[in-house]
N, C-alpha and C positions, 0 to 999 in steps of 0.2 A: 946305470948303475943295477946291475939285478943283484935279487938276497938270493944267498946260499943255505940253503936248509940242509944241513950233516944229521947224521943219523942221532948226532948228540942233541943237537936242537931239537930233535923232536923229543927226546926224551926229557928233556930239561921243563917239559911242556908237560906231562901227564898229569900232575895234579890240575894244574888248569883245565885239561881235556875234561878230566873229572867234572868240575864244576859247568863246563860246557853242556856236557852231557846231561847232569843234572837238570842244568836250565832247560833245554830241551824235553827235557819226559815229566818237569812241574809244566810245563807249558801245553803239554799232551794230556796231561792229566786235567790241569784246567778247562781244556776243552771236552774233555769227555765229561766233568761234570756239568759244563754248562749244555753239552745237548741232553744230558739223562732229563737235566732241569727244564728245558724245553718241551723233551717227548711228555715229561708226568706235566707241563701245562696245557698240552695239548698243541702246539704252537710250534714243534719243532723237528727234527731229524725223524725220518721213520726208525721203525726198530730196527729193522736190516741193517741200516745206516749206523748205528749207535753200536750194534754188536759189531760190525766190521770195523770199526772205531776200536772199540775195546780190543778187539784180536791183536788189531797194530798195535795197541798201544803194549799191551800186555807180554807179546812176542819180541819188540825193541827192549822192554824191561828186564823180562828172563834172560835176552842175550847179554845185556850190560852184565847182569850180576853172576849170569855161567861165566864171563871173561873174568869179572874179579874172582872168584872162585877157585878156576881152574890156572890163571895166572897170575894176576895183580897179587893176592894176597899171598899165596907161597914166597913169590919174589920180596914182599915186603917183610913176612915173616924170617926169611934168609937173613935180608940185608938190616934189618932191625927186629931183633927178636922181641925188645921191651912192648912191640906193637902185637902180641901174640893175643894177648887177651883181648884187644879192642878189636882183632879181627876176627877171634871166634866169635865176639857178641854179633859182629855184623854179619857174618856168615848164618848163624842163628835168626838174625832179621831176615836174609832171603829166603829161608825155610819159611818163615811166618809170610813174608808178601807174596811169594807164589801160592803158599795155601789159600792166599785171599784174592789172590787173580783167577783162581781156577774156581771157588765159589761166585766170585763176580761175574765168570764168563757162564759158567752155571746157568745164573737166574736169568742172564741177558739171551742168552740160546730160549728159555721158556718163555720169551716175549711173545703175543702175538705179532704174527707178520705182516698185517694189514695195516696202512699209515693211520688209517683213522680210527685203531684199534687203540682203546684208552687202558692204562693200568689200573685194577683196582688197589685200592687201599692199602691192603694186606701186602702186595707185590711189591710196590712203590715205597712203601717204609722199608721192604727186605732189602732192595735194587740198592734204595739211596744211602741205608745204613751200611751197606757191604761198602759202597764207594767212599762214604765217611770216613770208614773205619782204615781203607786203604791209604787213603790221602794223609790221615793223621801219622799212619806208621810209616810213608814213603818219606813225608817233611821230616819227620823227628830222623828216621836214617839217613837221609841225604845231608841234613843238617850236622849230625852227630859225625858222619865219615870226614864232609870237608874240614870239620873243625880238625879232625884226629889224623888225616892222611896227607892232606895237599901238600903239605912242605916235604915228609916222606916221598910220597909220589915223586916232589921234582927233583929231589935230589938220587932217585934212584939212575941207577947206571945198567941198566940191563933191557934188553926188550920186553914188550909186552905184549900181551895177543892185539892182533889189526882188529878184532870187532872190539876194543875197550874205546877208540877213537870215535869222535860224535860223526865223521863222514859213514860209519860204518853202520852207524845205528838211521842216522836221518837222511843219510845222501848227499849231504853238503860237501 
């Protein structure tokens, strides 16, 4: 017997897809932290690889937030007007996250290209601090979003943007 997945089945899982996307993004953020720690200790990725990983992560996170702002949040606001203050707060978080991503990418773009190059203490402090701030902001944002929106997303009966799904961010 084969399972049939009708559009309603997919819609019922949007809250679960949100959690899946957040789990994947958390894993990628942890890998980025690990890569930076290895670079700072002189045992890890070349700066060029770390920059590429950061760019890929930043792009995936931005696409996810853009899908939320452009499609998911308006659909939720229409279906659940009581969520508008929460959605406004989450959209504000998206702006803060994007600003942090831009600063982090700029710092990483300024790293020396050679694999043997070590970061000076001031560079290391700035990059590490920016990444720590991003991690704290993203974790707080994801936890709040999951707590407030998963049930409403699972109850939604309208299609959401394709890039909201995990497979569109991760290739899975």
